[in-house]
N, C-alpha and C positions, 0 to 999 in steps of 0.2 A: 610791060609798062611799069616803071618805077617812078613814084611822084616824089618821095622823099627819101634821101640816102644821106643822113648827117649822123656823124658820130666819130669819137676818138677816145683813146685811153684816158686822157686827161679832160674829156668833155664834161660839162655839167649843164645840161639843158634845163633852164628854169621853166616854171609852169607856163609863164606868158610865152615864151618862144615855143613850147611845146603845143600850146593851144593854136598859135599862129600856123604852125607847120601842119598840124593835124586838119584843121579847118580848112585851110587852103587845098590840101591833098583830097579830102573827102569831097569838097565842092567840085574839083576838077573830075574825080572819078564819077560822080553822079551826073555831071555834064557829058562826060565821054559815053557814060552808059545810056542815057537818054530814055530809060523806061521809067514810068511812074510805078508807084506801089510801095507798100511798107517793107521795111529792111529788117533782117534778122541779125542780131549780133551774138557772137559765140566768144564770150570771154573765159578766162580760167577761172576756178573756184577759189575759196579763201586760201588754199595751200600756195597760191601765187599772189598772196596779198600785196607783196612788195613789187610787183611787176608793173605798177602804174596802170594796170588794165582797169581797175575800178574807175579811176579818174578818167580815162579815155572812154570809157562805156558811158559815164555821165555826160561827158562832153559830147560824144556822138548823139545821144539822145536829143540834147539841146540843138545841136546843128541840123539834125534831121527833121525836127519840128520846124526850124526856120525854112528848110528847102521847100516846104509846101507839098510837093508831090511825092516825096519819099520819106513819110513819117516812120517813126520807130514801130515796128510791128511786135517784136517779142525779143527778149534776151534769154538765152539758154546757156548757162554756164557748162563748159566742156568737162563734165564730171568724170567720164570714163568709169571707173569702178568706185569711185569715191562717194561717200555719203552726201545726200543733198544738203545744200546750205540752209541753216535756219534762218528765220526771219531777221533775228539780231545779226547774224553774219552777213546778210544781204545789205542791212542797213549800214554796217560798218565798212564794208568794202565799196558799196555803190550808193552812197547817201543822197546822191542827186537823181536817182532812178527809183520809180515806185516799185515796191516789191510785187504788186499785183501783175505787173508786166512780165515777170519771170516764169520760165517754163522748165520743169525738171526732166533731165535726160534719165531714162530707165535703160540701162545697157542690157537688161535680160529681155525686154518686152517691146521697146519703142524703135526698132531698127528695121531698115530695109536693105537689101543686098543690090548693089550695082552691077556686079560681075565678080568673076573669080580670077585670080592668077594661078597658073597651073603648077602642079607639083614639080615638074621639071624645071621650070623658071626659078621657083623658090629654091629648090635643091642647088642650082648654079650659083645663084646670087649669095647663098649662105655657105658656099663652098661645101656642100654636101654634109652640113651638120644635121640638117632635117630634110625631110622628103614629105611634104604634104601641100595641098592646095591652100590658098588664102582668100576668103571672102572679102571683097571690098564693101564695107558697110557704113552706113551713116544713120542718124536719127531720121525718121520718116518725115519730120518737119522741115528738115533740110532739103530734102528732094521734092516734097509734095506740098510744101506750105504756100506755094505760090509767090515766093519773094523774088524780086528782080535782082536782089543783091544780097550777098552775105558779107558781113564785116567779122573777120576772124582777128580778134585781138590777143596778143599774148607777148611772153618773154622768151628770147632766145637764150638758153643757158645750157651747160653740160648736162646730159642726162643719160641715165644707167641703161635704157632700153634702146634708145634710137641714136645716141651720140650726142646730138644736140636738139633741144626741144622745140617744139612748135612747128608752123607751116602744116604739112599735110597730117601730121600728128594730131592736131587740134580737130580735125575732121574725123579721121579713121580709128582714132582711139578715144579722143575726147567725146565724140558722139557715136562711136561705134558700138557693136554688139559683142556678146560673150565670146563667140568663136574668133572673131578678128582680133580681139584684144588678147585672148589666150595665146593664139598661135603666133601672133607678132611678138609678144613678150617672150615666148619661149625660143623663138629664133635668136633673139638678142642673148638670152642666157646661155643657149647652146654654143653660140658663135664665141661668146666670152666677152663679159661686159668690159673688161680691161683693155679689150681691143676696140670697144666702141666709144668709151666716154670721152667727150671733148673732141670727137671727129665729126666732120660735116657729112661725109659719105660713108655709109655703113650698109650692111645688108637690109637692116629694117628701113632706113631712109630710102633705099632703093625700092622697097615694096611700096612705100607711100607715094613716091613720085611715079611709079609705074601705075598705081591705081589712079592717080590724077590725070595721067597722060591717056590711059584707056577709057576712063569712064567718068571724067570730070564733065563730059559733054552732057551727062544726064542731071548736072546740078546747075544752079545759078552761078554767075560769075562770083569769085570770091575775092575780095579786097583784104589783103594780109596786112595787118598793122602790127609791127613787131618791135619791141624795146630790148634794150641791153641795159641792164642795171648792174652797178658794182659798188662794193663797200669802200668809203673813204678811209684812208689811213687816219691816225689820230692828227698828224700834222696838217694833213689836207682839211680835215674836218674843223681845226682850229682856225686855219687860214680863211675858210669859208664862213666862219661864224656858226658852224653847225654843231650838233651834239656829238659826242663821242660815239663810234660805231654807226653813224648815220650813212645813208645811201645816196648815190647820185645816179641820175639817168645819163648814162654815157652814150646811148645811141637811139635813134628812132629811124625805122625804115618802113615805108608804106608803098604798096603797088600790087599789081596783078603779076601772076607768074612766080618763078623761083628765084629771080636775080635779087630781089630785096631779102629774101631768106640768106642767100650766100653771103651778101655783104654783112648781115646781122650776125651770121654765125662766125665770120672771119673776126670781126670786133669782139664777140663773145669769147672767143679762144683767147684773145689778148687780155680781156678784162677779167675774165672768170676762171681761168685756168692759171694756177700757181704752181710753178715747176720749182721744186726744192733742191738744193745741192746736197742734202742729207736726209736719211730717213728719219721718221718721227718714233721715238722710243715710247712717249706718252702723249696722247691727244686727248683733249677734253672738247666735248661738243655740247652746245646747250640748244635745246629744243623749246621754242616759245610755245607755252601751253595753248595760245590761241590759234596756233596753226597745227601743232603736232599732237594728235591724241591717240595714235595707233602706231605699232612698229611699221604697218604698211607704208606710212608716209615717213616716220621718224628714222627708218633705217637709210634714209639719205645720209645720215651721220656716219654709216658705214660705207655706203657707196662711194661717197665723195672724197672720203679720206684713205681708202684702202690702199691706193697706189703709193700713198706717201708713209704707210705704216711699216715700221721695221719688223723683221721676223722676231717673234718673241715679245713684241711691244704690246701696249695695253691702250685701248680706246675706251674712254669713259664717256657715257652719254647721260647728261643730265636731263631728265623727261619729266618735269612736275605735271604735265598734263595728260600723261599716258594712262589710258584706261582699257585699251583693247589692243589686239594684235592686227586683225583685219578691219578694213573699211566695210567689207561685205560680210554679212553673217556666215555665209558658207565659207568664204575664204578664211574667216577667223577660226573656225572649227577645223579646217585642213591644217592650218598654222599649229594650232594646238595639239593635233594628232601627230604630225611628222616632225615639227620643229625645223630650225635653221640648221641644216646638216650640208656637208660638203656636196659639191655638184655631182660626183659619182654616185653617192648614196642616193640622192633625189632623183637622178636618171634611173636607177635601179628600181626605185619605188614608182616611178611613172609607169613602168613597164609590168609592175606586179599589182598596183592598186588602181582599179577601175575609176574610182571617184577622183583620184589625183590625176590620172590620164585624161579625164573630162574637164579638168581645171587647170589648164596648163600655164595660166597667168599666176596662179597660186604657186605652181611649181617652179616657175622661173623666179618669183619672188623668195622663195626659200633658198634657191641657189644664190641669188644676189645677196641676201642677208647672212650668208655664212663667211667667216673669215677663212675658211678652208683650212682651219688649223694653225695659220701662220701668226696670228695675234689674238689677244684676249679681247672680248667684247664685254664691257661691264655696264649694264643698264642700272641706271638709279631712278626708279619711277616714283610717281606720287601714290596716293592711296588706291588708284584705280586698279593696279595689278600688284599681286602679291609677290613675295620673294619665291615662292614655290612655283608660281606660273612662269616667272622670268627664267628660272634655272630648268624647268621642264622643256622649254623651247630650245635649249642649248646655249643661253647666255649665263655669264655670271652676274650676280646681283650686287648692288650697292646702296648704301643708305644715302637717301636723297639729301637730308638735312645736313649730314656731314659733308656731302659732296659740295653743297652750295656754299657751306662755310669755308671750306678749303679753296674752292674755285669758284669765287664769287664772279658771276658774269658782269656785274657792273664795275669791277675792278680790273678785269682782264682786257687786254687789246687782242684784236685778231692777229694771229701769228704767234711768234716765240714769246714767252714769258718766263721769267725766273722769280720763283716765290721767295719769301723772306728766308725759308730754311734751305734755300739753294736748289730745290727741284725745279727742273726745267721741263716746260710743257708747251705744247702747241694748241692754241685755243681757237675755236671755230663758233662764233656766236650764232650763225644760221647756216647750215649745211646746204640749203637749197640754192644758195647764192653763188656757189662755185665748185671748183674740182681742185684737189690738191694732190700732186703727184711727185714722187722723187724722181729725178730726171732719167736715170737708167730704166724706170718701169714705163714712163710714157715715151721715152725714145729708146726701145731696146737696141742693143748693138746690131742686130740684123736688119733694122729699119734703114 
């Protein structure tokens, strides 16, 4: 059942219309559900600040209070392996929701297993790149909290592990446990992220879908609330009376089942995948310090541009908020120990190093963060990480002050820019919002 399916590449859904669509859909879903009881909301964390999920969570709390029989029971950000949000971050992203109603997901301790997908099934769907079983896990509150309805809110956007973010990923990674996250991430890395990103149907997506098909009966009904957000061009921003680099809500999709995700993913591919006619010799990516404090998150600058980078090119990442490598202390240590090395090197270390073999999400991250020697990655960090630390994990170091002076994010436009001295660069102000790929890499001749 799909209640809302509205969106287009040129769509700009204003807040008033967003509120109308969401309120009507939620009321109809609650009516169809018919069961009384508090509702659990699963939004993203601060790393998806621009998803409009914060606004929708606040709106949901208000509408649930009005419903009478289905009040807001709890809000649990789908953290996955990320660090818990601070009270300040909660206030910034969810200003209309009391911080006291939020629950923190602990991916190491708070999970239950619904069942397992067999190793043979995983091997088949991954084209024999791995052979192990996979646990379908969620936070125990999702299964055992007594909620008649779960509201899963989030953004559909290209993603390095699953192809397109959200839907079942919000449950099985966002509220999943260590083994589920480790193994699903390693499937994606082994299969090849460049075969995954921007695609709706991938091996990891098949795992999440199969988990829902087999074991969703053990969970409350899940109402998916999915957004598609895109960056305005300078011309569009000026015409709309918006600031340069502003974002637009291009689509809203709400419903039970997979249909709403398929529609959202189709639009996200049009909105968020930028196919280039030529490779990029030099790219500059800016990481907002409020969102990106680790390379675990900041390496989206690599993931989302790698298919656009020319062989021998240079990727400069301006990262003023960078203070660590991993979101999780254990993963941080593994990144410092092994560094971002080519996939074959990390695969060998997984076989030789017990600690890394037991932390496959970290191993997958190390593979994802390597340019495979094709292009240079130059990180320009703030004071949180030293030059020595950056170089020890396999990246080149750059001076942040010099980088910001030369590549001032406030003066650059998304896409191609020519500097006063003639240097031509491709600028990405927020890598979380899209995927950039040279045509022959996204559509290889054999496809």
